[in-house]
C-alpha positions in Angstrom: -3.3 35.9 -4.2 -5.6 32.9 -5.1 -3.6 30.9 -7.1 -0.9 31.0 -4.3 -3.3 29.5 -1.6 -4.6 27.1 -4.2 -1.1 26.1 -5.0 -0.1 25.7 -1.6 -3.2 23.5 -0.7 -2.2 21.5 -3.3 1.4 21.2 -2.2 0.3 20.3 1.1 -2.4 17.6 0.2 0.4 15.8 -1.9 3.0 15.9 0.9 -0.4 14.5 3.2 -0.3 12.1 0.5 2.9 10.8 0.5 3.5 10.8 4.0 0.1 8.1 4.2 1.6 6.2 1.6 5.1 6.0 3.4 3.2 5.0 6.5 1.1 2.2 4.7 -1.9 4.4 5.4 -5.0 5.3 2.6 -4.7 9.1 2.3 -7.8 10.5 2.8 -10.4 11.1 -0.1 -10.6 15.2 0.8 -6.6 15.1 0.4 -7.5 13.2 -3.2 -9.7 15.2 -4.3 -7.5 18.4 -3.7 -4.8 16.6 -6.0 -7.7 15.7 -8.5 -8.2 12.1 -7.9 -11.0 10.1 -7.3 -10.6 7.3 -4.2 -11.8 4.9 -6.4 -8.9 5.7 -9.2 -6.5 5.6 -6.5 -7.7 2.1 -5.3 -7.5 0.9 -8.5 -3.7 2.1 -9.5 -2.8 0.9 -5.8 -3.8 -2.8 -6.3 -2.1 -3.1 -9.8 
């Protein structure tokens, strides 16, 4: 059951990040962490 909860949390975080990006907003650090992405890595990739 924990695996399912973890997967659903990751899915919700991914949907939220994509939604933020479509609106040209920066995703929250918490959502990025749930996906295993650091804020600095995200900003670096976004600038390229």
